[in-house]
C-alpha positions in Angstrom: 0.0 0.0 0.0 1.4 3.4 -1.0 1.7 5.8 1.9 2.8 9.0 0.1 1.8 10.8 -3.0 5.1 9.9 -4.6 4.8 6.2 -3.9 1.2 6.3 -5.2 2.4 7.7 -8.4 5.2 5.2 -8.6 2.8 2.4 -8.1 0.6 3.7 -11.0 3.6 4.1 -13.2 4.7 0.5 -12.4 1.3 -0.8 -13.3 1.3 1.0 -16.6 4.7 -0.2 -17.5 3.9 -3.8 -16.5 0.8 -3.7 -18.8 2.9 -2.2 -21.7 5.7 -4.8 -21.2 3.2 -7.7 -21.1 1.7 -6.6 -24.5 5.2 -6.3 -26.1 6.3 -9.7 -24.7 3.2 -11.4 -25.9 3.5 -9.9 -29.4 7.2 -11.0 -29.5 6.4 -14.5 -28.5 3.6 -14.7 -31.1 6.0 -13.4 -33.9 8.6 -16.0 -32.8 6.1 -18.8 -32.8 4.7 -17.9 -36.2 8.3 -17.7 -37.6 9.2 -21.2 -36.2 6.0 -22.7 -37.6 6.6 -21.2 -41.0 10.2 -22.4 -41.0 9.3 -25.9 -40.0 6.6 -26.0 -42.7 9.2 -24.9 -45.2 6.9 -22.4 -46.8 9.6 -20.0 -48.2 7.5 -16.9 -48.8 5.7 -17.2 -45.5 8.9 -18.0 -43.6 10.8 -15.1 -45.0 8.2 -12.6 -44.0 7.6 -14.2 -40.5 11.4 -14.3 -39.9 11.7 -10.6 -40.6 8.7 -9.9 -38.3 10.2 -12.0 -35.5 13.6 -10.3 -35.7 12.0 -6.9 -35.8 9.8 -7.7 -32.7 12.8 -9.1 -30.8 15.0 -6.1 -31.6 12.2 -3.7 -30.7 11.5 -5.5 -27.4 15.2 -5.4 -26.5 15.6 -1.7 -27.4 12.6 -0.8 -25.2 14.1 -2.7 -22.3 11.3 -5.3 -22.1 13.7 -8.1 -22.6 17.5 -8.1 -22.1 19.7 -7.3 -25.2 21.5 -10.6 -24.8 18.4 -12.7 -24.7 17.1 -11.0 -27.9 20.4 -11.5 -29.7 20.5 -15.2 -28.6 16.9 -15.8 -29.9 17.6 -14.0 -33.2 20.8 -16.0 -33.6 19.1 -19.4 -33.0 16.2 -18.4 -35.3 18.7 -17.4 -38.0 20.6 -20.7 -37.7 17.4 -22.7 -37.8 16.1 -20.8 -40.8 19.4 -21.2 -42.7 19.4 -24.9 -42.0 15.8 -25.4 -43.1 15.6 -23.0 -46.0 19.2 -22.0 -47.1 18.0 -20.0 -50.2 15.3 -18.1 -48.3 17.6 -15.8 -46.3 20.2 -15.0 -49.0 20.4 -11.3 -49.6 18.9 -10.1 -52.9 21.4 -9.3 -55.7 22.1 -5.6 -55.9 21.3 -4.3 -59.3 23.5 -1.6 -60.8 
């Protein structure tokens, strides 16, 4: 129970941040799950898009401080290795046209 105005405000801020972090974590987990499913199904177009969304979600969550930077890097790395193993041609960079 908050006893001062300052601690009341801090409690409200903590509740807001917790709700925001929960939303971001949930979206990140969903993106990761979608990417894993697409990669295991070997659907190249779907996997490429889902992979990009998952990497973006993980990077964004880490930059906001919702998850630690190291955890995001580890998950991105493992997802990339899995994607390269399952669909080697899907993650090759596009040829640059001159």
